[in-house]
PDBQT receptor file of N, H, CA, C and O in Angstrom, charges set to zero:
ATOM      1  N   MET A   1      53.285 112.806 125.054  1.00  0.00    +0.000 N 
ATOM      2  CA  MET A   1      54.519 113.639 124.388  1.00  0.00    +0.000 C 
ATOM      3  C   MET A   1      55.485 113.405 125.198  1.00  0.00    +0.000 C 
ATOM      4  O   MET A   1      55.322 113.204 126.401  1.00  0.00    +0.000 OA
ATOM      5  N   LYS A   2      57.007 113.412 124.383  1.00  0.00    +0.000 N 
ATOM      6  H   LYS A   2      57.139 113.575 123.405  1.00  0.00    +0.000 HD
ATOM      7  CA  LYS A   2      58.093 113.121 125.193  1.00  0.00    +0.000 C 
ATOM      8  C   LYS A   2      59.083 114.474 124.853  1.00  0.00    +0.000 C 
ATOM      9  O   LYS A   2      58.964 115.050 123.772  1.00  0.00    +0.000 OA
ATOM     10  N   GLU A   3      59.817 114.810 125.616  1.00  0.00    +0.000 N 
ATOM     11  H   GLU A   3      59.914 114.343 126.495  1.00  0.00    +0.000 HD
ATOM     12  CA  GLU A   3      61.084 115.487 125.068  1.00  0.00    +0.000 C 
ATOM     13  C   GLU A   3      62.029 114.932 124.543  1.00  0.00    +0.000 C 
ATOM     14  O   GLU A   3      62.678 113.985 124.988  1.00  0.00    +0.000 OA
ATOM     15  N   LEU A   4      62.196 115.655 123.284  1.00  0.00    +0.000 N 
ATOM     16  H   LEU A   4      61.669 116.424 122.923  1.00  0.00    +0.000 HD
ATOM     17  CA  LEU A   4      63.092 115.057 122.407  1.00  0.00    +0.000 C 
ATOM     18  C   LEU A   4      64.825 115.840 122.889  1.00  0.00    +0.000 C 
ATOM     19  O   LEU A   4      65.914 115.271 122.950  1.00  0.00    +0.000 OA
ATOM     20  N   ILE A   5      64.564 116.947 123.096  1.00  0.00    +0.000 N 
ATOM     21  H   ILE A   5      63.679 117.409 123.047  1.00  0.00    +0.000 HD
ATOM     22  CA  ILE A   5      65.735 117.554 123.470  1.00  0.00    +0.000 C 
ATOM     23  C   ILE A   5      65.536 119.191 124.119  1.00  0.00    +0.000 C 
ATOM     24  O   ILE A   5      64.574 119.946 123.976  1.00  0.00    +0.000 OA
ATOM     25  N   ARG A   6      66.600 119.371 124.742  1.00  0.00    +0.000 N 
ATOM     26  H   ARG A   6      67.381 118.758 124.858  1.00  0.00    +0.000 HD
ATOM     27  CA  ARG A   6      66.618 120.809 125.569  1.00  0.00    +0.000 C 
ATOM     28  C   ARG A   6      67.706 121.715 125.013  1.00  0.00    +0.000 C 
ATOM     29  O   ARG A   6      68.859 121.369 125.270  1.00  0.00    +0.000 OA
ATOM     30  N   THR A   7      67.551 122.679 124.383  1.00  0.00    +0.000 N 
ATOM     31  H   THR A   7      66.614 122.960 124.174  1.00  0.00    +0.000 HD
ATOM     32  CA  THR A   7      68.702 123.549 124.029  1.00  0.00    +0.000 C 
ATOM     33  C   THR A   7      68.351 124.622 123.882  1.00  0.00    +0.000 C 
ATOM     34  O   THR A   7      67.153 124.863 123.740  1.00  0.00    +0.000 OA
ATOM     35  N   GLY A   8      69.483 125.789 123.870  1.00  0.00    +0.000 N 
ATOM     36  H   GLY A   8      70.457 125.593 123.985  1.00  0.00    +0.000 HD
ATOM     37  CA  GLY A   8      69.179 127.251 123.663  1.00  0.00    +0.000 C 
ATOM     38  C   GLY A   8      69.665 127.351 122.493  1.00  0.00    +0.000 C 
ATOM     39  O   GLY A   8      69.541 128.498 122.062  1.00  0.00    +0.000 OA
ATOM     40  N   ASP A   9      70.259 126.519 121.660  1.00  0.00    +0.000 N 
ATOM     41  H   ASP A   9      70.360 125.587 122.009  1.00  0.00    +0.000 HD
ATOM     42  CA  ASP A   9      70.991 126.736 120.270  1.00  0.00    +0.000 C 
ATOM     43  C   ASP A   9      69.514 126.766 119.239  1.00  0.00    +0.000 C 
ATOM     44  O   ASP A   9      68.767 125.821 118.987  1.00  0.00    +0.000 OA
ATOM     45  N   ARG A  10      69.417 128.251 118.757  1.00  0.00    +0.000 N 
ATOM     46  H   ARG A  10      70.024 129.018 118.962  1.00  0.00    +0.000 HD
ATOM     47  CA  ARG A  10      68.171 128.308 117.889  1.00  0.00    +0.000 C 
ATOM     48  C   ARG A  10      68.332 127.939 116.655  1.00  0.00    +0.000 C 
ATOM     49  O   ARG A  10      67.338 127.799 115.942  1.00  0.00    +0.000 OA
ATOM     50  N   VAL A  11      69.740 127.686 116.117  1.00  0.00    +0.000 N 
ATOM     51  H   VAL A  11      70.547 127.799 116.696  1.00  0.00    +0.000 HD
ATOM     52  CA  VAL A  11      69.885 127.416 114.764  1.00  0.00    +0.000 C 
ATOM     53  C   VAL A  11      70.030 125.913 114.915  1.00  0.00    +0.000 C 
ATOM     54  O   VAL A  11      69.731 125.356 113.859  1.00  0.00    +0.000 OA
ATOM     55  N   PHE A  12      70.431 124.971 115.986  1.00  0.00    +0.000 N 
ATOM     56  H   PHE A  12      70.674 125.423 116.844  1.00  0.00    +0.000 HD
ATOM     57  CA  PHE A  12      70.395 123.841 115.648  1.00  0.00    +0.000 C 
ATOM     58  C   PHE A  12      68.526 123.289 116.208  1.00  0.00    +0.000 C 
ATOM     59  O   PHE A  12      68.140 122.133 116.036  1.00  0.00    +0.000 OA
ATOM     60  N   ILE A  13      67.843 124.131 116.701  1.00  0.00    +0.000 N 
ATOM     61  H   ILE A  13      68.157 125.070 116.841  1.00  0.00    +0.000 HD
ATOM     62  CA  ILE A  13      66.335 124.045 116.959  1.00  0.00    +0.000 C 
ATOM     63  C   ILE A  13      65.866 123.966 115.627  1.00  0.00    +0.000 C 
ATOM     64  O   ILE A  13      65.398 122.947 115.118  1.00  0.00    +0.000 OA
ATOM     65  N   SER A  14      66.014 125.158 115.028  1.00  0.00    +0.000 N 
ATOM     66  H   SER A  14      66.394 125.985 115.442  1.00  0.00    +0.000 HD
ATOM     67  CA  SER A  14      65.336 125.521 113.609  1.00  0.00    +0.000 C 
ATOM     68  C   SER A  14      65.849 124.141 112.472  1.00  0.00    +0.000 C 
ATOM     69  O   SER A  14      65.035 123.645 111.693  1.00  0.00    +0.000 OA
ATOM     70  N   TYR A  15      67.044 123.754 112.541  1.00  0.00    +0.000 N 
ATOM     71  H   TYR A  15      67.705 124.157 113.173  1.00  0.00    +0.000 HD
ATOM     72  CA  TYR A  15      67.518 122.558 111.507  1.00  0.00    +0.000 C 
ATOM     73  C   TYR A  15      66.921 121.418 112.035  1.00  0.00    +0.000 C 
ATOM     74  O   TYR A  15      66.361 120.673 111.230  1.00  0.00    +0.000 OA
ATOM     75  N   LEU A  16      66.920 121.051 113.491  1.00  0.00    +0.000 N 
ATOM     76  H   LEU A  16      67.376 121.656 114.145  1.00  0.00    +0.000 HD
ATOM     77  CA  LEU A  16      66.316 119.837 113.809  1.00  0.00    +0.000 C 
ATOM     78  C   LEU A  16      64.674 119.785 113.510  1.00  0.00    +0.000 C 
ATOM     79  O   LEU A  16      64.115 118.755 113.133  1.00  0.00    +0.000 OA
ATOM     80  N   THR A  17      64.077 120.880 113.703  1.00  0.00    +0.000 N 
ATOM     81  H   THR A  17      64.531 121.718 114.008  1.00  0.00    +0.000 HD
ATOM     82  CA  THR A  17      62.779 120.825 113.219  1.00  0.00    +0.000 C 
ATOM     83  C   THR A  17      62.329 120.722 111.941  1.00  0.00    +0.000 C 
ATOM     84  O   THR A  17      61.277 120.182 111.600  1.00  0.00    +0.000 OA
ATOM     85  N   TYR A  18      63.212 121.296 111.167  1.00  0.00    +0.000 N 
ATOM     86  H   TYR A  18      64.067 121.734 111.444  1.00  0.00    +0.000 HD
ATOM     87  CA  TYR A  18      63.184 121.048 109.683  1.00  0.00    +0.000 C 
ATOM     88  C   TYR A  18      63.391 119.248 109.288  1.00  0.00    +0.000 C 
ATOM     89  O   TYR A  18      62.595 118.544 108.667  1.00  0.00    +0.000 OA
ATOM     90  N   ARG A  19      64.446 118.933 109.759  1.00  0.00    +0.000 N 
ATOM     91  H   ARG A  19      65.093 119.505 110.263  1.00  0.00    +0.000 HD
ATOM     92  CA  ARG A  19      64.666 117.512 109.441  1.00  0.00    +0.000 C 
ATOM     93  C   ARG A  19      63.336 116.538 110.131  1.00  0.00    +0.000 C 
ATOM     94  O   ARG A  19      63.008 115.461 109.633  1.00  0.00    +0.000 OA
ATOM     95  N   LEU A  20      62.843 116.975 111.023  1.00  0.00    +0.000 N 
ATOM     96  H   LEU A  20      63.109 117.850 111.428  1.00  0.00    +0.000 HD
ATOM     97  CA  LEU A  20      61.956 116.243 111.538  1.00  0.00    +0.000 C 
ATOM     98  C   LEU A  20      60.679 116.358 110.733  1.00  0.00    +0.000 C 
ATOM     99  O   LEU A  20      59.826 115.488 110.558  1.00  0.00    +0.000 OA
ATOM    100  N   SER A  21      60.709 117.455 110.331  1.00  0.00    +0.000 N 
ATOM    101  H   SER A  21      61.402 118.161 110.473  1.00  0.00    +0.000 HD
ATOM    102  CA  SER A  21      59.299 117.659 109.496  1.00  0.00    +0.000 C 
ATOM    103  C   SER A  21      59.414 116.905 108.178  1.00  0.00    +0.000 C 
ATOM    104  O   SER A  21      58.449 116.314 107.692  1.00  0.00    +0.000 OA
ATOM    105  N   GLU A  22      60.630 116.939 107.605  1.00  0.00    +0.000 N 
ATOM    106  H   GLU A  22      61.413 117.419 107.999  1.00  0.00    +0.000 HD
ATOM    107  CA  GLU A  22      60.965 116.276 106.183  1.00  0.00    +0.000 C 
ATOM    108  C   GLU A  22      60.588 114.699 106.577  1.00  0.00    +0.000 C 
ATOM    109  O   GLU A  22      60.073 114.023 105.686  1.00  0.00    +0.000 OA
ATOM    110  N   ALA A  23      60.779 114.212 107.619  1.00  0.00    +0.000 N 
ATOM    111  H   ALA A  23      61.197 114.762 108.343  1.00  0.00    +0.000 HD
ATOM    112  CA  ALA A  23      60.477 112.842 108.096  1.00  0.00    +0.000 C 
ATOM    113  C   ALA A  23      58.924 112.327 108.434  1.00  0.00    +0.000 C 
ATOM    114  O   ALA A  23      58.502 111.187 108.628  1.00  0.00    +0.000 OA
ATOM    115  N   GLY A  24      58.153 113.780 108.430  1.00  0.00    +0.000 N 
ATOM    116  H   GLY A  24      58.496 114.706 108.273  1.00  0.00    +0.000 HD
ATOM    117  CA  GLY A  24      56.875 113.532 108.701  1.00  0.00    +0.000 C 
ATOM    118  C   GLY A  24      56.664 113.386 110.135  1.00  0.00    +0.000 C 
ATOM    119  O   GLY A  24      55.712 112.741 110.576  1.00  0.00    +0.000 OA
ATOM    120  N   ILE A  25      57.623 114.033 110.963  1.00  0.00    +0.000 N 
ATOM    121  H   ILE A  25      58.396 114.557 110.605  1.00  0.00    +0.000 HD
ATOM    122  CA  ILE A  25      57.256 114.042 112.115  1.00  0.00    +0.000 C 
ATOM    123  C   ILE A  25      57.079 115.446 112.729  1.00  0.00    +0.000 C 
ATOM    124  O   ILE A  25      57.987 116.274 112.796  1.00  0.00    +0.000 OA
ATOM    125  N   GLU A  26      55.648 115.656 113.231  1.00  0.00    +0.000 N 
ATOM    126  H   GLU A  26      54.910 114.983 113.176  1.00  0.00    +0.000 HD
ATOM    127  CA  GLU A  26      55.444 116.826 113.856  1.00  0.00    +0.000 C 
ATOM    128  C   GLU A  26      56.035 117.017 115.353  1.00  0.00    +0.000 C 
ATOM    129  O   GLU A  26      55.889 116.216 116.277  1.00  0.00    +0.000 OA
ATOM    130  N   SER A  27      56.766 118.310 115.399  1.00  0.00    +0.000 N 
ATOM    131  H   SER A  27      56.885 118.960 114.649  1.00  0.00    +0.000 HD
ATOM    132  CA  SER A  27      57.396 118.492 116.455  1.00  0.00    +0.000 C 
ATOM    133  C   SER A  27      56.817 120.066 117.193  1.00  0.00    +0.000 C 
ATOM    134  O   SER A  27      56.523 121.044 116.505  1.00  0.00    +0.000 OA
ATOM    135  N   PHE A  28      56.753 120.036 118.487  1.00  0.00    +0.000 N 
ATOM    136  H   PHE A  28      56.991 119.242 119.046  1.00  0.00    +0.000 HD
ATOM    137  CA  PHE A  28      56.513 121.536 119.185  1.00  0.00    +0.000 C 
ATOM    138  C   PHE A  28      57.352 121.662 120.098  1.00  0.00    +0.000 C 
ATOM    139  O   PHE A  28      57.710 120.819 120.921  1.00  0.00    +0.000 OA
ATOM    140  N   GLY A  29      57.814 123.148 119.916  1.00  0.00    +0.000 N 
ATOM    141  H   GLY A  29      57.523 123.833 119.248  1.00  0.00    +0.000 HD
ATOM    142  CA  GLY A  29      58.432 123.788 120.452  1.00  0.00    +0.000 C 
ATOM    143  C   GLY A  29      57.808 124.394 121.844  1.00  0.00    +0.000 C 
ATOM    144  O   GLY A  29      56.762 125.033 121.727  1.00  0.00    +0.000 OA
ATOM    145  N   MET A  30      58.325 124.254 123.040  1.00  0.00    +0.000 N 
ATOM    146  H   MET A  30      59.175 123.735 123.136  1.00  0.00    +0.000 HD
ATOM    147  CA  MET A  30      57.852 124.631 123.980  1.00  0.00    +0.000 C 
ATOM    148  C   MET A  30      58.908 125.614 124.659  1.00  0.00    +0.000 C 
ATOM    149  O   MET A  30      60.104 125.583 124.368  1.00  0.00    +0.000 OA
ATOM    150  N   ASP A  31      58.345 126.507 125.607  1.00  0.00    +0.000 N 
ATOM    151  H   ASP A  31      57.374 126.532 125.844  1.00  0.00    +0.000 HD
ATOM    152  CA  ASP A  31      59.302 127.637 126.259  1.00  0.00    +0.000 C 
ATOM    153  C   ASP A  31      59.878 128.376 125.287  1.00  0.00    +0.000 C 
ATOM    154  O   ASP A  31      60.973 128.872 125.553  1.00  0.00    +0.000 OA
ATOM    155  N   ALA A  32      59.338 128.594 124.076  1.00  0.00    +0.000 N 
ATOM    156  H   ALA A  32      58.449 128.191 123.860  1.00  0.00    +0.000 HD
ATOM    157  CA  ALA A  32      59.879 129.690 122.898  1.00  0.00    +0.000 C 
ATOM    158  C   ALA A  32      59.752 130.935 123.480  1.00  0.00    +0.000 C 
ATOM    159  O   ALA A  32      60.638 131.772 123.308  1.00  0.00    +0.000 OA
ATOM    160  N   HIS A  33      58.540 131.231 124.305  1.00  0.00    +0.000 N 
ATOM    161  H   HIS A  33      57.820 130.551 124.445  1.00  0.00    +0.000 HD
ATOM    162  CA  HIS A  33      58.508 132.448 124.899  1.00  0.00    +0.000 C 
ATOM    163  C   HIS A  33      59.320 132.868 125.889  1.00  0.00    +0.000 C 
ATOM    164  O   HIS A  33      59.298 133.997 126.379  1.00  0.00    +0.000 OA
ATOM    165  N   MET A  34      60.156 131.835 126.244  1.00  0.00    +0.000 N 
ATOM    166  H   MET A  34      60.173 130.918 125.845  1.00  0.00    +0.000 HD
ATOM    167  CA  MET A  34      61.074 132.040 127.608  1.00  0.00    +0.000 C 
ATOM    168  C   MET A  34      62.378 132.337 126.890  1.00  0.00    +0.000 C 
ATOM    169  O   MET A  34      63.300 132.687 127.627  1.00  0.00    +0.000 OA
ATOM    170  N   GLN A  35      62.600 132.270 125.735  1.00  0.00    +0.000 N 
ATOM    171  H   GLN A  35      61.851 131.985 125.136  1.00  0.00    +0.000 HD
ATOM    172  CA  GLN A  35      63.876 132.865 124.993  1.00  0.00    +0.000 C 
ATOM    173  C   GLN A  35      64.164 134.144 125.184  1.00  0.00    +0.000 C 
ATOM    174  O   GLN A  35      63.282 134.995 125.073  1.00  0.00    +0.000 OA
ATOM    175  N   ASN A  36      65.334 134.437 125.472  1.00  0.00    +0.000 N 
ATOM    176  H   ASN A  36      66.050 133.745 125.562  1.00  0.00    +0.000 HD
ATOM    177  CA  ASN A  36      65.820 135.778 125.691  1.00  0.00    +0.000 C 
ATOM    178  C   ASN A  36      66.422 136.174 124.482  1.00  0.00    +0.000 C 
ATOM    179  O   ASN A  36      66.378 135.452 123.486  1.00  0.00    +0.000 OA
ATOM    180  N   SER A  37      67.043 137.394 124.501  1.00  0.00    +0.000 N 
ATOM    181  H   SER A  37      67.079 137.980 125.310  1.00  0.00    +0.000 HD
ATOM    182  CA  SER A  37      67.995 137.701 123.213  1.00  0.00    +0.000 C 
ATOM    183  C   SER A  37      69.303 137.007 122.824  1.00  0.00    +0.000 C 
ATOM    184  O   SER A  37      69.783 136.827 121.705  1.00  0.00    +0.000 OA
ATOM    185  N   LEU A  38      69.837 136.603 124.252  1.00  0.00    +0.000 N 
ATOM    186  H   LEU A  38      69.447 136.749 125.161  1.00  0.00    +0.000 HD
ATOM    187  CA  LEU A  38      70.982 135.864 124.271  1.00  0.00    +0.000 C 
ATOM    188  C   LEU A  38      70.883 134.426 123.926  1.00  0.00    +0.000 C 
ATOM    189  O   LEU A  38      71.936 133.809 123.763  1.00  0.00    +0.000 OA
ATOM    190  N   GLY A  39      69.951 133.926 123.819  1.00  0.00    +0.000 N 
ATOM    191  H   GLY A  39      69.096 134.427 123.951  1.00  0.00    +0.000 HD
ATOM    192  CA  GLY A  39      69.449 132.536 123.535  1.00  0.00    +0.000 C 
ATOM    193  C   GLY A  39      69.992 131.552 124.799  1.00  0.00    +0.000 C 
ATOM    194  O   GLY A  39      70.225 130.357 124.617  1.00  0.00    +0.000 OA
ATOM    195  N   ILE A  40      70.148 132.172 126.008  1.00  0.00    +0.000 N 
ATOM    196  H   ILE A  40      69.958 133.143 126.156  1.00  0.00    +0.000 HD
ATOM    197  CA  ILE A  40      70.738 131.099 126.676  1.00  0.00    +0.000 C 
ATOM    198  C   ILE A  40      69.711 130.224 127.785  1.00  0.00    +0.000 C 
ATOM    199  O   ILE A  40      70.045 129.455 128.686  1.00  0.00    +0.000 OA
ATOM    200  N   LEU A  41      68.632 130.566 127.438  1.00  0.00    +0.000 N 
ATOM    201  H   LEU A  41      68.360 131.191 126.706  1.00  0.00    +0.000 HD
ATOM    202  CA  LEU A  41      67.263 129.710 128.269  1.00  0.00    +0.000 C 
ATOM    203  C   LEU A  41      67.148 128.826 127.281  1.00  0.00    +0.000 C 
ATOM    204  O   LEU A  41      67.231 129.169 126.101  1.00  0.00    +0.000 OA
ATOM    205  N   PRO A  42      66.936 127.544 127.679  1.00  0.00    +0.000 N 
ATOM    206  CA  PRO A  42      66.682 126.411 126.718  1.00  0.00    +0.000 C 
ATOM    207  C   PRO A  42      65.049 126.415 126.212  1.00  0.00    +0.000 C 
ATOM    208  O   PRO A  42      64.098 127.052 126.664  1.00  0.00    +0.000 OA
ATOM    209  N   GLN A  43      65.100 125.734 125.426  1.00  0.00    +0.000 N 
ATOM    210  H   GLN A  43      65.873 125.217 125.058  1.00  0.00    +0.000 HD
ATOM    211  CA  GLN A  43      63.707 125.375 124.611  1.00  0.00    +0.000 C 
ATOM    212  C   GLN A  43      63.637 123.972 124.499  1.00  0.00    +0.000 C 
ATOM    213  O   GLN A  43      64.604 123.371 124.032  1.00  0.00    +0.000 OA
ATOM    214  N   ARG A  44      62.593 123.346 124.876  1.00  0.00    +0.000 N 
ATOM    215  H   ARG A  44      61.808 123.835 125.256  1.00  0.00    +0.000 HD
ATOM    216  CA  ARG A  44      62.271 122.127 124.670  1.00  0.00    +0.000 C 
ATOM    217  C   ARG A  44      61.458 121.763 123.273  1.00  0.00    +0.000 C 
ATOM    218  O   ARG A  44      60.497 122.377 122.809  1.00  0.00    +0.000 OA
ATOM    219  N   ILE A  45      62.158 120.515 122.702  1.00  0.00    +0.000 N 
ATOM    220  H   ILE A  45      62.939 120.016 123.079  1.00  0.00    +0.000 HD
ATOM    221  CA  ILE A  45      61.266 120.132 121.558  1.00  0.00    +0.000 C 
ATOM    222  C   ILE A  45      60.782 118.845 121.924  1.00  0.00    +0.000 C 
ATOM    223  O   ILE A  45      61.473 117.929 122.370  1.00  0.00    +0.000 OA
ATOM    224  N   MET A  46      59.319 118.825 121.670  1.00  0.00    +0.000 N 
ATOM    225  H   MET A  46      58.758 119.569 121.308  1.00  0.00    +0.000 HD
ATOM    226  CA  MET A  46      58.828 117.702 122.112  1.00  0.00    +0.000 C 
ATOM    227  C   MET A  46      58.233 117.063 120.737  1.00  0.00    +0.000 C 
ATOM    228  O   MET A  46      58.183 117.574 119.618  1.00  0.00    +0.000 OA
ATOM    229  N   VAL A  47      57.803 115.793 121.177  1.00  0.00    +0.000 N 
ATOM    230  H   VAL A  47      57.844 115.379 122.086  1.00  0.00    +0.000 HD
ATOM    231  CA  VAL A  47      57.278 114.820 120.006  1.00  0.00    +0.000 C 
ATOM    232  C   VAL A  47      56.459 113.689 120.685  1.00  0.00    +0.000 C 
ATOM    233  O   VAL A  47      56.635 113.127 121.765  1.00  0.00    +0.000 OA
ATOM    234  N   VAL A  48      55.528 113.528 119.745  1.00  0.00    +0.000 N 
ATOM    235  H   VAL A  48      55.385 113.985 118.868  1.00  0.00    +0.000 HD
ATOM    236  CA  VAL A  48      54.219 112.654 120.423  1.00  0.00    +0.000 C 
ATOM    237  C   VAL A  48      54.954 111.154 120.650  1.00  0.00    +0.000 C 
ATOM    238  O   VAL A  48      55.791 110.739 119.848  1.00  0.00    +0.000 OA
ATOM    239  N   ASP A  49      54.599 110.501 121.671  1.00  0.00    +0.000 N 
ATOM    240  H   ASP A  49      53.920 110.838 122.323  1.00  0.00    +0.000 HD
ATOM    241  CA  ASP A  49      55.083 109.139 121.955  1.00  0.00    +0.000 C 
ATOM    242  C   ASP A  49      55.486 108.265 120.977  1.00  0.00    +0.000 C 
ATOM    243  O   ASP A  49      56.477 107.556 121.157  1.00  0.00    +0.000 OA
ATOM    244  N   GLU A  50      54.857 108.226 119.985  1.00  0.00    +0.000 N 
ATOM    245  H   GLU A  50      54.052 108.801 119.839  1.00  0.00    +0.000 HD
ATOM    246  CA  GLU A  50      54.683 107.495 118.777  1.00  0.00    +0.000 C 
ATOM    247  C   GLU A  50      55.961 107.617 117.718  1.00  0.00    +0.000 C 
ATOM    248  O   GLU A  50      56.456 106.664 117.116  1.00  0.00    +0.000 OA
ATOM    249  N   ASP A  51      56.337 108.856 117.638  1.00  0.00    +0.000 N 
ATOM    250  H   ASP A  51      55.935 109.630 118.127  1.00  0.00    +0.000 HD
ATOM    251  CA  ASP A  51      57.226 109.353 116.988  1.00  0.00    +0.000 C 
ATOM    252  C   ASP A  51      58.635 109.395 117.633  1.00  0.00    +0.000 C 
ATOM    253  O   ASP A  51      59.576 109.752 116.925  1.00  0.00    +0.000 OA
ATOM    254  N   TYR A  52      58.845 109.056 118.927  1.00  0.00    +0.000 N 
ATOM    255  H   TYR A  52      58.080 108.765 119.502  1.00  0.00    +0.000 HD
ATOM    256  CA  TYR A  52      60.101 109.397 119.776  1.00  0.00    +0.000 C 
ATOM    257  C   TYR A  52      61.054 108.671 119.016  1.00  0.00    +0.000 C 
ATOM    258  O   TYR A  52      61.972 109.328 118.526  1.00  0.00    +0.000 OA
ATOM    259  N   GLY A  53      61.011 107.141 118.771  1.00  0.00    +0.000 N 
ATOM    260  H   GLY A  53      60.265 106.607 119.169  1.00  0.00    +0.000 HD
ATOM    261  CA  GLY A  53      62.316 106.582 118.297  1.00  0.00    +0.000 C 
ATOM    262  C   GLY A  53      62.671 106.990 117.228  1.00  0.00    +0.000 C 
ATOM    263  O   GLY A  53      63.883 106.955 117.018  1.00  0.00    +0.000 OA
ATOM    264  N   ALA A  54      61.860 107.472 116.260  1.00  0.00    +0.000 N 
ATOM    265  H   ALA A  54      60.875 107.500 116.430  1.00  0.00    +0.000 HD
ATOM    266  CA  ALA A  54      62.422 107.965 114.663  1.00  0.00    +0.000 C 
ATOM    267  C   ALA A  54      62.917 109.142 115.089  1.00  0.00    +0.000 C 
ATOM    268  O   ALA A  54      64.083 109.444 114.835  1.00  0.00    +0.000 OA
ATOM    269  N   ALA A  55      62.058 109.996 115.825  1.00  0.00    +0.000 N 
ATOM    270  H   ALA A  55      61.110 109.751 116.032  1.00  0.00    +0.000 HD
ATOM    271  CA  ALA A  55      62.795 111.338 116.019  1.00  0.00    +0.000 C 
ATOM    272  C   ALA A  55      64.102 111.290 116.824  1.00  0.00    +0.000 C 
ATOM    273  O   ALA A  55      64.938 112.158 116.572  1.00  0.00    +0.000 OA
ATOM    274  N   GLN A  56      64.350 110.438 117.696  1.00  0.00    +0.000 N 
ATOM    275  H   GLN A  56      63.671 109.733 117.900  1.00  0.00    +0.000 HD
ATOM    276  CA  GLN A  56      65.621 110.240 118.191  1.00  0.00    +0.000 C 
ATOM    277  C   GLN A  56      66.705 109.864 117.438  1.00  0.00    +0.000 C 
ATOM    278  O   GLN A  56      67.850 110.188 117.749  1.00  0.00    +0.000 OA
ATOM    279  N   ARG A  57      66.367 109.037 116.221  1.00  0.00    +0.000 N 
ATOM    280  H   ARG A  57      65.436 108.773 115.968  1.00  0.00    +0.000 HD
ATOM    281  CA  ARG A  57      67.362 108.630 115.228  1.00  0.00    +0.000 C 
ATOM    282  C   ARG A  57      67.656 109.532 114.265  1.00  0.00    +0.000 C 
ATOM    283  O   ARG A  57      68.633 109.397 113.528  1.00  0.00    +0.000 OA
ATOM    284  N   ILE A  58      66.819 110.538 114.194  1.00  0.00    +0.000 N 
ATOM    285  H   ILE A  58      66.026 110.647 114.793  1.00  0.00    +0.000 HD
ATOM    286  CA  ILE A  58      66.841 111.926 113.422  1.00  0.00    +0.000 C 
ATOM    287  C   ILE A  58      67.821 112.925 114.114  1.00  0.00    +0.000 C 
ATOM    288  O   ILE A  58      68.681 113.512 113.457  1.00  0.00    +0.000 OA
ATOM    289  N   LEU A  59      67.681 113.089 115.350  1.00  0.00    +0.000 N 
ATOM    290  H   LEU A  59      66.983 112.612 115.884  1.00  0.00    +0.000 HD
ATOM    291  CA  LEU A  59      68.441 113.834 116.251  1.00  0.00    +0.000 C 
ATOM    292  C   LEU A  59      69.913 113.292 116.646  1.00  0.00    +0.000 C 
ATOM    293  O   LEU A  59      70.867 114.022 116.914  1.00  0.00    +0.000 OA
ATOM    294  N   ASP A  60      69.920 112.024 116.633  1.00  0.00    +0.000 N 
ATOM    295  H   ASP A  60      69.144 111.431 116.415  1.00  0.00    +0.000 HD
ATOM    296  CA  ASP A  60      71.537 111.249 116.269  1.00  0.00    +0.000 C 
ATOM    297  C   ASP A  60      72.174 111.796 115.227  1.00  0.00    +0.000 C 
ATOM    298  O   ASP A  60      73.322 112.241 115.255  1.00  0.00    +0.000 OA
ATOM    299  N   GLU A  61      71.380 111.768 114.218  1.00  0.00    +0.000 N 
ATOM    300  H   GLU A  61      70.448 111.406 114.195  1.00  0.00    +0.000 HD
ATOM    301  CA  GLU A  61      71.792 112.000 112.867  1.00  0.00    +0.000 C 
ATOM    302  C   GLU A  61      72.401 113.343 112.640  1.00  0.00    +0.000 C 
ATOM    303  O   GLU A  61      73.502 113.543 112.126  1.00  0.00    +0.000 OA
ATOM    304  N   VAL A  62      71.497 114.314 113.114  1.00  0.00    +0.000 N 
ATOM    305  H   VAL A  62      70.603 114.152 113.531  1.00  0.00    +0.000 HD
ATOM    306  CA  VAL A  62      71.876 115.823 113.083  1.00  0.00    +0.000 C 
ATOM    307  C   VAL A  62      72.970 115.870 114.038  1.00  0.00    +0.000 C 
ATOM    308  O   VAL A  62      73.864 116.640 113.687  1.00  0.00    +0.000 OA
ATOM    309  N   ARG A  63      73.128 115.378 114.949  1.00  0.00    +0.000 N 
ATOM    310  H   ARG A  63      72.402 114.753 115.234  1.00  0.00    +0.000 HD
ATOM    311  CA  ARG A  63      74.168 115.754 116.045  1.00  0.00    +0.000 C 
ATOM    312  C   ARG A  63      75.641 115.076 115.300  1.00  0.00    +0.000 C 
ATOM    313  O   ARG A  63      76.688 115.698 115.482  1.00  0.00    +0.000 OA
ATOM    314  N   ARG A  64      75.660 114.019 114.614  1.00  0.00    +0.000 N 
ATOM    315  H   ARG A  64      74.810 113.514 114.466  1.00  0.00    +0.000 HD
ATOM    316  CA  ARG A  64      76.756 113.621 113.974  1.00  0.00    +0.000 C 
ATOM    317  C   ARG A  64      77.093 114.339 112.612  1.00  0.00    +0.000 C 
ATOM    318  O   ARG A  64      78.139 114.079 112.017  1.00  0.00    +0.000 OA
ATOM    319  N   GLU A  65      76.227 115.201 112.162  1.00  0.00    +0.000 N 
ATOM    320  H   GLU A  65      75.378 115.413 112.645  1.00  0.00    +0.000 HD
ATOM    321  CA  GLU A  65      76.434 116.196 110.961  1.00  0.00    +0.000 C 
ATOM    322  C   GLU A  65      77.085 117.306 111.429  1.00  0.00    +0.000 C 
ATOM    323  O   GLU A  65      77.886 117.939 110.739  1.00  0.00    +0.000 OA
ATOM    324  N   GLY A  66      76.731 117.643 112.799  1.00  0.00    +0.000 N 
ATOM    325  H   GLY A  66      76.081 117.129 113.358  1.00  0.00    +0.000 HD
ATOM    326  CA  GLY A  66      77.348 119.096 113.267  1.00  0.00    +0.000 C 
ATOM    327  C   GLY A  66      78.617 118.965 113.700  1.00  0.00    +0.000 C 
ATOM    328  O   GLY A  66      79.241 119.951 114.091  1.00  0.00    +0.000 OA
TER     329      GLY A  66
């Protein structure tokens, strides 16, 4: 598994995982239990090694949209 992104932005995480799932890429949220009510602790989004390149392209697209 590889880390795709680390962020405390819950809305971004939600949208990114939605876009990844649309593309058939399963993502795994790590550290979600560490999130506090302010959302200042980062959560890692992980993908399997084989999906990392495609996931990185989707991440780049999502960042451009934002």
